[in-house]
C-alpha positions, 0 to 999 in steps of 0.5 A: 133684632131681626134685619129688614128683609130685602125687597124683590125688584119690581123690574127684573135685573137685566143680565147680558152674557156676551158670547162669540164663536168658540166661547166656553159653553159652561161659561155661558150656561153655568151663570145663566142657570144660576139666575134661572134657578133664582127666578124659579125659586122666587116666583111671586104673584104680581112681581116680576122675576128677579132676573131677565137674561139673554145671550148676545153676540156680534150679528146675533143668530147662531153662535157655535160654542167650544163644545160644538153646541150652537147658542141662539144669541141676540145682536149686540144691543145698544141704548140703555145698558144692562144691570150686569154685563157678563163676558164668557171665556173660551178658546175663541177669546183671542179672536174676539179680543182682536175685533176692534168693533167688538171691543168698542161695543164692550167699552161702551156697554160696560160704561152703561152697565151697573157692573161687569163680570168675566168668567175664565179667560173672558178676563182677557177680553175685558183686559184688551178693552182696558176695563181691568187696568189698575184693578185686581182680577183673576182668571183660570189658574193656567192663564194667570201668568199670561194675563199678568205678563200681557197686561201689567196694569192689572193686579192678577190674583192667581188663587181666588175663585172670583175677585170683586174690585168695585163694579168689576168682577172676574172669576177663575175657570169654567165652573167658577162662573157658577160661584161668581153668579151665586156671589152676584145673587148674594150681593143683589138679594141676600145670602138666604136666596143665594144659599137656596139657589146653591142647594138647588144646584147642589153647589157650595155657596162658597166653595172651600179653598182657592183655585190653586188646589186644582192646579196641576203644577203650582210651580209653573206659577212661580217664575219664568224660564229663568228660574226653571233649572233652579226649581228643578234642582230644588224639587230633586232635593225636597227631602233635605234642608235647602238653605238660601245660600245653597239656592243662591250658589245654584243660581250663581249669585250671592245670597243677597243678590239672589234674594233680591232678584228672585223676589222682584221677578217672581213676586215671592221670596225663595223661602215661600217658593220652596214651601210651594214646591214642597206643597206641590210634591206632597199634594201629588203624593196625596192624590196619587198614592196611599202613602201615610201622611207622616211619610209624605211629610218626611219625603217632601221635607216638612219638619212635622205634620203640623208644619205641612198642614200649615203650609197647605192652608197657606198655599191651598187653603185646605189641609192635607187630609182634606186635599186627599179626601177630594182628590185621592184616587 
């Protein structure tokens, strides 16, 4: 039996995008273009478009983005809340998060909205307002460790392109805001509409893999400086077998104590950390050289190509050959 089609809303869903000085331009315009594209594709005589969007900022008027382009914003609205409140990230997020008046408005506005979302480092603004406490969230891969360290009440997930926890959504960096907006459209109007918009924008509706595949240094996500020397020692020996006892000895601990402390402080086991380091090294060789996959496999310490393929799928959610096809020079 065919499913009952979704009905377009008679009243548009309002989307407010919060900007501030030095907000990332694409964090603002990327999601806005998704909603605008849906409006263009779903124009129906007699019905309002699905979305009504506006950029808002403290004081309104011109707001200069991180790219130097000035955005024309409305003043921070009061009264009835929007359907969706979306917070951009960018270099100016630190100053924005230090503004007590803006944070107070954000808390009140989020409570009045049906759902709240952040793009990239906009998660820091939601976090400072207390809106991510006890929730799962993500941000740009380069800032996940800082978000987790600064706000321990948040369960930071460094790999997803976007995360939904109830009525609160967050996305990875920059272009991931487009992925997030497409997911919001799919939740509102169904897969068919979201897929049509993705095709129009020449985008994946759901891009394959997570954001770890775009990270330039996966090992930096593993731990703080305490384990940096150990990671360097491991990286220099990837081609050879590295046993837990050898790692523990290098760290100056017994195997049991080392395993307990390492797992508690990094959130991953020594074995998984070694796997990530091997994947990182292999990914770099795949992207920067023309070495055969079999040789890369041996150089990085994988027992077989299938072992390396499974490790890539666990860590990056893409296989080695697909990774090379995307990122190879």
